N, C-alpha and C positions, 0 to 999 in steps of 0.2 A: 423509527426513521421511515420515510416513505420508500416505496419500491420503484420510484421514477428512475428512468434511465438517464444518465448524464454522460456527456462526453468528458474526456480528461481535460480538455481545454476549459469547459464550463466549471469543472471542479477546481481547477487551478485558479480561475478568476474569482469564484465564490469563497473558496477556503484556502487562501495563500498560507504557506508555511505550516500546513496541517497534514495529518495522515487521514486518508479515506479508506474505508473498508468496503469492498464491493462484492457483489454476487452476480452471477449470470453475465460475465464479461464477454465483450466482443473484442477479439485480439487482432492487432495489426500483424504481429509475428509472435514468436514464443515468449517474448519478454515485454512487449509493448501493448498496453491496454488502449483500445480506441474508446470504449464506453462500458458502463456497467450500472447495475442497480445499487444505489447507495444504501449501505447497512448502517454505517456509523462514521462519525468524524471524531478524531482525537488528537491530542497534543503529543509531543515527543515523549513525555514522561508516562503516558498512558498506553502507548502502542504495544508494549510487551505484554501487559496484563490483558488487554483486549484480544490479542492474538491467542493467548493461552485459553481465554474464556471460550472463544469460538472453536478452537481446536478440541477442547474438552466436550463441547456440545455436539461435536461431529459435523459442524457446518463446513461446507465447501466455500471458501472465500478467497479473495485476493486483496492485498493491501498495497497502497502506493502513497508516496509522499508527493504533495502538490508542488513542491519546489526543492531545490538543492540545499544541502547544508542542514545544520541543526541536529545531526544524528551521527552516529558512528557505527562501524561494523567490525567484525573480527573474522579473519580468514585463517583457517588452519590448513597448512599444506606442508608436506615433507619435500625438501629439496627444491623449494620454490624461492625465487629471488626477485625482489622488487627494487627497481632503481628509479630515482627521481631526478 
C-alpha cells in the first residue's frame, strides 16, 4: 500500500464500509483521527487477523472503520449497567 496521507473524509469516500489501517496519524483529539498514512484496507472478516499481524510485527498502527455498522464489540465491566 502507498504511504500517501489521506484525510478520514477521503477514506470514507474511497472505501465505504471498510476498515482502514493507518500509520503516522494526525489526531483531532484522543479518539478522532484527522488523517493518516494508509497501510491497508480490509473487510469486517479480516480486521482481527490484520490487527494481530501488525501487533505481532511490532508496528505502531491505528485502525478505523469508514462507516458505522457491520461489526460488533464486547465490553467487560464489573458493576456496569447499560439501559436502552
